[in-house]
C-alpha positions as CSV (number, residue, x, y, z in Angstrom):
1,X,0.0,-0.2,-0.2
2,X,1.0,3.7,-0.4
3,X,3.1,4.8,2.5
4,X,4.7,8.2,3.0
5,X,7.0,8.9,5.9
6,X,8.2,12.4,6.8
7,X,11.3,13.2,8.9
8,X,13.5,15.6,9.8
9,X,11.3,18.3,11.7
10,X,12.4,19.7,15.1
11,X,12.8,22.7,17.0
12,X,14.7,25.4,15.4
13,X,15.7,29.0,16.1
14,X,14.4,31.7,13.9
15,X,16.9,32.2,11.1
16,X,17.9,28.5,11.2
17,X,17.7,25.6,8.8
18,X,16.0,22.3,8.5
19,X,15.8,19.5,5.8
20,X,12.8,17.3,5.7
21,X,12.6,14.1,4.1
22,X,9.6,11.9,2.7
23,X,10.3,8.3,1.9
24,X,7.7,7.0,-0.5
25,X,6.7,3.3,-1.0
26,X,3.7,1.4,-2.5
27,X,3.5,3.5,-5.9
28,X,5.7,4.2,-8.8
29,X,7.5,7.4,-7.4
30,X,8.6,8.5,-10.6
31,X,4.9,8.8,-12.3
32,X,3.9,11.4,-9.7
33,X,4.4,14.9,-9.1
34,X,4.9,15.7,-5.3
35,X,3.9,18.1,-2.8
36,X,4.6,19.4,0.5
37,X,1.8,20.9,2.7
38,X,1.8,22.2,6.2
39,X,-1.0,22.6,8.9
40,X,-0.4,25.2,11.7
41,X,-2.7,24.8,15.0
42,X,-6.1,26.4,14.2
43,X,-5.6,26.8,10.4
44,X,-6.2,25.1,7.2
45,X,-3.9,22.7,5.5
46,X,-1.4,24.9,3.2
47,X,0.4,24.0,-0.1
48,X,3.8,24.7,0.7
49,X,5.8,23.6,-2.7
50,X,5.4,21.4,-5.6
51,X,7.6,19.4,-7.8
52,X,6.8,17.6,-11.0
53,X,7.7,14.0,-11.7
54,X,11.0,14.5,-13.3
55,X,12.2,17.2,-10.7
56,X,12.5,20.0,-13.3
57,X,9.6,22.1,-12.4
58,X,9.1,23.4,-8.8
59,X,6.6,26.0,-7.4
60,X,6.2,27.7,-4.2
61,X,3.6,29.3,-2.0
62,X,4.4,32.9,-1.6
63,X,5.2,32.8,2.1
64,X,8.2,30.5,1.3
65,X,9.4,31.5,-1.6
66,X,13.0,32.2,-1.7
67,X,13.6,30.6,1.4
68,X,12.5,26.9,0.7
69,X,13.6,24.5,-1.9
70,X,11.9,21.4,-2.9
71,X,13.7,18.5,-4.7
72,X,13.6,14.8,-5.3
73,X,15.7,11.8,-5.8
74,X,13.9,9.4,-7.8
75,X,16.5,6.7,-7.5
76,X,15.8,6.6,-3.6
77,X,11.9,7.3,-4.0
78,X,12.6,10.3,-1.7
79,X,11.3,13.9,-1.5
80,X,13.0,16.7,0.2
81,X,12.2,20.1,1.5
82,X,15.3,22.5,2.4
83,X,14.3,25.4,4.6
84,X,16.1,28.0,5.3
85,X,15.7,31.3,7.0
86,X,13.0,29.8,9.3
87,X,10.5,32.4,10.7
88,X,8.1,31.5,13.8
89,X,5.1,31.6,11.4
90,X,6.7,28.3,9.5
91,X,5.8,26.4,12.7
92,X,3.5,23.8,11.6
93,X,3.3,20.0,11.1
94,X,4.7,19.3,7.5
95,X,3.2,16.5,5.3
96,X,4.2,15.2,1.9
97,X,1.8,14.0,-0.8
98,X,1.8,12.6,-4.2
99,X,-0.1,14.5,-6.6
100,X,-3.6,12.9,-7.2
101,X,-3.2,10.1,-4.9
102,X,-5.3,10.6,-1.6
103,X,-2.8,9.3,1.0
104,X,-1.3,11.4,3.6
105,X,1.6,10.5,6.1
106,X,1.8,11.2,9.8
107,X,3.8,14.4,9.2
108,X,6.7,15.8,11.1
109,X,6.6,18.6,13.2
110,X,8.7,21.9,12.7
111,X,8.8,24.4,15.5
112,X,10.5,27.7,15.1
113,X,10.9,29.3,18.1
114,X,13.8,31.2,20.4
């Protein structure tokens, strides 16, 4: 079955960096665009970044543009999110998802606080 396992979250100070990973299995990873979402307490889930199946086209939400970078390693069936210049408002649970597949992982908590 489809499995998405996010990791790499944690507590970081404002201005710091984190790299999230998403290990995918149970589907043909190279056939799907992938996305990172996040959900902060009391807020709706928000699309953070997208990448196409080949890894050649990326898009970002306005709130993270210029600070976050989405990438993928198709040989390892893994999606990444490099997060730099983190702000307190980036605090959320981060999820990865395959475009058009309705499966979610457990997410990984990112907390930005001094």
